[in-house]
Structure formats: C-alpha cells, structure tokens
C-alpha positions as CSV (number, residue, x, y, z in Angstrom):
1,M,154.9,91.0,82.7
2,K,154.4,94.4,81.5
3,F,153.0,96.8,84.1
4,I,152.1,100.5,83.8
5,T,154.1,102.8,85.8
6,K,152.1,106.1,84.7
7,Y,150.1,106.5,87.9
8,K,151.7,106.3,91.3
9,S,149.9,105.9,94.9
10,P,151.6,107.7,97.7
11,N,149.4,105.9,99.6
12,Y,151.9,103.6,101.2
13,N,154.2,102.6,104.2
14,T,157.1,100.3,105.2
15,R,155.9,96.4,105.5
16,K,156.6,95.7,109.1
17,K,160.1,93.8,109.6
18,G,160.0,90.0,109.3
19,I,157.1,89.8,107.5
20,K,156.9,87.5,104.7
21,I,154.2,88.6,101.9
22,K,152.3,85.5,102.4
23,Y,148.3,87.1,100.8
24,I,146.5,87.9,97.6
25,I,143.6,90.8,97.8
26,I,141.5,90.4,95.3
27,H,139.1,93.8,95.0
28,Y,136.8,95.6,92.7
29,T,137.0,99.0,92.4
30,A,133.4,100.1,92.7
31,M,133.8,103.0,90.0
32,K,132.8,104.5,87.1
33,S,136.0,103.8,85.3
34,H,139.6,102.4,85.8
35,I,140.6,106.2,85.5
36,E,138.4,107.3,88.4
37,A,139.9,104.4,90.4
38,L,143.2,105.4,89.7
39,E,143.1,108.4,90.4
40,Y,141.1,108.5,93.6
41,M,144.3,105.9,94.8
42,C,146.8,107.8,93.9
43,E,144.8,110.9,95.8
44,R,147.2,111.5,99.3
45,S,144.2,112.4,101.3
46,N,141.7,108.9,100.2
47,K,144.0,106.9,102.2
48,V,143.5,104.0,100.2
49,S,145.9,102.2,97.4
50,S,146.4,98.8,95.2
51,H,149.4,97.2,94.7
52,L,147.8,96.2,91.1
53,L,144.8,97.6,89.0
54,I,143.5,95.5,86.2
55,D,141.4,97.6,84.0
56,K,138.7,95.8,81.4
57,L,141.0,95.2,78.5
58,G,143.3,93.8,80.3
59,A,146.4,96.0,81.2
60,I,147.2,95.8,84.3
61,Y,148.9,99.1,86.0
62,N,151.3,98.9,89.3
63,L,150.0,101.9,91.9
64,V,152.8,100.2,95.1
65,D,155.8,98.9,94.7
66,I,154.7,95.2,96.0
67,R,158.0,96.0,98.5
68,H,155.5,98.0,100.2
69,R,152.4,98.0,102.5
70,A,149.7,99.5,100.3
71,W,146.9,100.6,101.7
72,H,143.9,98.1,100.1
73,A,142.6,95.7,103.8
74,G,141.6,98.0,105.9
75,S,140.7,96.2,108.9
76,S,140.7,92.8,108.3
77,F,142.1,89.9,109.5
78,W,142.3,85.9,108.2
79,K,143.0,82.7,110.6
80,K,144.9,84.6,112.7
81,D,147.0,87.2,111.1
82,V,145.1,91.0,111.2
83,D,147.0,93.0,109.9
84,I,146.8,91.8,106.1
85,N,148.2,94.9,104.4
86,S,151.8,94.3,106.0
87,M,151.7,90.0,104.5
88,S,150.0,90.8,101.2
89,I,149.7,92.0,97.6
90,G,146.0,93.9,96.1
91,I,144.4,93.4,93.5
92,E,142.0,95.2,92.1
93,L,139.8,94.8,89.1
94,D,138.0,98.2,87.4
95,N,134.3,96.9,88.0
96,Y,131.4,99.4,88.5
97,T,129.4,96.7,91.2
98,N,127.7,96.9,94.1
99,K,125.7,95.5,96.5
100,F,122.2,95.7,94.5
101,S,124.0,94.8,90.9
102,Y,126.9,92.5,90.6
103,K,128.7,93.2,87.2
104,D,130.6,90.7,85.2
105,Y,134.4,90.7,84.7
106,T,135.4,90.8,81.1
107,N,137.9,87.8,79.6
108,E,140.2,90.3,79.1
109,Q,140.4,91.1,83.1
110,I,140.2,87.4,83.9
111,I,143.3,86.6,81.0
112,S,145.6,88.7,82.5
113,L,144.4,88.0,86.5
114,K,145.2,84.6,85.7
115,K,148.7,85.6,84.1
116,L,149.0,88.1,87.4
117,L,148.5,85.2,89.9
118,K,150.5,82.3,87.9
119,F,153.6,85.1,88.1
120,L,153.0,86.4,91.8
121,T,152.3,82.8,93.1
122,L,156.0,81.8,92.1
123,K,158.3,84.5,92.3
124,Y,156.5,85.4,96.3
125,K,155.5,81.0,97.1
126,I,152.0,82.3,97.7
127,K,149.3,79.1,98.1
128,S,146.5,78.8,96.1
129,Q,144.7,78.6,99.6
130,N,145.9,82.5,100.7
131,I,144.3,84.3,97.2
132,L,141.5,85.5,98.9
133,G,138.9,88.3,98.2
134,H,138.0,91.4,100.3
135,S,135.0,89.7,101.6
136,D,137.1,87.6,102.9
137,I,139.3,89.2,105.1
138,A,136.7,91.9,105.9
139,P,133.9,89.8,106.2
140,Y,131.0,92.4,108.3
141,R,131.9,95.4,105.7
142,K,132.9,94.6,102.2
143,I,131.5,92.3,99.7
144,D,134.2,92.6,97.2
145,P,135.3,91.4,94.1
146,G,131.8,90.5,94.1
147,G,129.5,87.9,93.3
148,K,129.8,87.8,89.8
149,F,133.7,87.0,90.1
150,P,134.8,83.8,89.2
151,W,136.0,81.8,91.7
152,N,135.5,78.3,90.6
153,K,137.6,79.1,87.2
154,L,140.8,80.6,89.3
155,Y,140.7,77.6,91.6
156,S,140.5,74.8,89.1
157,L,144.1,76.0,88.4
158,D,144.6,75.9,91.8
159,L,145.0,79.8,91.8
160,A,142.9,80.7,94.7
161,F,141.0,79.7,97.6
162,Y,137.5,78.1,96.5
163,P,135.8,76.5,100.0
164,K,133.0,74.0,99.2
165,R,129.7,73.5,101.3
166,K,130.4,70.6,102.5
167,K,134.6,71.4,104.0
168,I,132.8,74.4,105.7
169,R,129.7,72.4,107.2
170,E,132.8,69.8,108.6
171,I,135.2,72.7,109.4
172,L,132.0,74.1,111.6
173,Q,130.8,70.9,112.7
174,I,127.3,71.4,111.2
175,R,125.1,68.4,110.1
C-alpha cells in the first residue's frame, strides 16, 4: 500500500511494553477539510493524533508510525481493556459530520478503507470483531464514525464488528 508521509504528528509516545496491537479504531475528523485535520493533528499543543487518515479521494496519510502509540482513543475501554491507545491503530476518515448532521462517506474513502483494513488485519492478525468505532470504546463522549458509516458493508466482508440487535439482547438477557 502507498501512504502519503508528508505530514507527521508529534503527538505519540511508546506503546506499553509487551502489549500486542489487537484493535483498529475508526474515527471521523469532524473538520471542514482533510488539510485542516492533518494540520490539527500535527500541532503538538493539540495533543491528539491518529496513525492514518483517509481523505475524500481515498488517499491515505500516515501521521504516526504504527509501532508508536498514537493519541486517538482518549479515555476509552472495550471489554476489560482500558489503555486502548497502546493496543490499537487509529484511522481517521475525512468527514465534516457532527451530532446534528451526518454526511455520506465517499466511495473512494470506503474502497481505501477496505484495502487498508485487509492489509492491517493480515499484518497484525487483528480479528474482525476488534475493528470498532470511536463510539464503541468511548460511548459516553464520542459518536464517530457516525450514522452514515457503512458498518454493514465492512461486516459483510468480515472487516468489522457489527452486532445485531438480537445478539445484544441475548448478551444483556433482555426479552
């Protein structure tokens, strides 16, 4: 895969020793352009980053080396894991979405995302049920990647976690 490496974020540190990458977390930028998002994540004072960003044309930017711990998940958890940044790869999608207005993702973005997910899941042996949205790991404070994100398409290719209502009810023992 070809990555654009023009932008580099200083907002990362070392992954916890002995921790294996086991999650991919999908985000949206919520900014007006991918350039604005890239510049924001590359500003040290903002203390936020992501490993990768996919723009609307499908170009993939590599902001933080995957060997490092990018600061994309914040305070989050999944199952019994709490330091999600140490055990995940963060992918931002260029999308100016907010809680009042969901925007469609472009076909080019989703095609690039599918290729990227296939590449990363093979390279790092990440299970499809560990490909999550930011809203999954920070449900009380985040809504991304939002209501227009095509989870069902990724799920049909075994590239994401997409629970069915019945299964959730079974897990919670709701009738």
